[in-house]
C-alpha positions as CSV (number, residue, x, y, z in Angstrom):
1,X,0.0,0.0,0.0
2,X,1.2,3.3,-0.9
3,X,1.3,6.3,1.5
4,X,-0.4,9.0,1.2
5,X,2.0,11.7,0.1
6,X,3.4,9.0,-2.7
7,X,-0.3,8.8,-3.6
8,X,-0.7,12.7,-3.4
9,X,2.4,13.0,-5.9
10,X,1.3,10.5,-8.5
11,X,-2.5,12.4,-8.8
12,X,-0.5,15.7,-9.4
13,X,0.9,13.9,-12.3
14,X,-2.7,13.4,-14.0
15,X,-4.1,16.8,-13.1
16,X,-3.7,20.5,-11.7
17,X,-4.3,20.2,-8.3
18,X,-5.3,17.3,-5.7
19,X,-6.9,18.0,-2.7
20,X,-5.1,18.1,1.2
21,X,-6.2,15.3,3.3
22,X,-6.5,15.1,7.2
23,X,-3.3,13.9,9.1
24,X,-5.7,12.8,11.8
25,X,-8.5,11.0,10.0
26,X,-6.6,10.6,6.4
27,X,-10.5,12.0,5.0
28,X,-10.2,15.3,2.2
29,X,-10.6,18.6,3.6
30,X,-11.7,21.6,1.2
31,X,-8.2,22.8,0.5
32,X,-7.0,21.9,-2.8
33,X,-2.9,22.5,-3.7
34,X,-1.3,22.3,-6.3
35,X,2.7,21.4,-7.1
36,X,3.5,25.3,-6.2
37,X,2.0,25.6,-3.4
38,X,3.9,26.3,-0.2
39,X,1.7,26.8,3.3
40,X,3.8,27.6,6.2
41,X,2.0,27.4,10.0
42,X,-1.6,26.9,8.3
43,X,-4.1,26.0,10.7
44,X,-6.2,23.0,8.7
45,X,-9.3,22.4,9.8
46,X,-11.0,19.4,9.1
47,X,-14.8,19.4,8.8
48,X,-14.8,15.5,8.9
49,X,-13.4,14.6,12.3
50,X,-13.8,18.6,13.8
51,X,-9.8,18.7,14.5
52,X,-7.6,21.4,13.7
53,X,-3.9,20.6,12.4
54,X,-0.9,23.0,12.2
55,X,0.8,22.0,8.9
56,X,3.3,22.8,6.6
57,X,3.1,21.7,3.0
58,X,6.3,22.4,0.9
59,X,6.4,20.7,-3.0
60,X,3.2,18.6,-1.9
61,X,5.1,17.3,1.2
62,X,3.2,17.8,4.2
63,X,4.3,17.8,7.9
64,X,2.6,18.5,10.9
65,X,4.0,20.6,13.7
């Protein structure tokens, strides 16, 4: 099984933008990113699990603070 990061980068080759996934429940959020998107100290809110996580995204690689 591929990790979410690899899967997200693979999907980007097929389209311009991908949905950002929640680091807690792994479901889609309402945020779309492209390969040139940079998010630093971004408060990502997930409408599914009602959790907020501080994240960084650089070159489609997401890290949780």
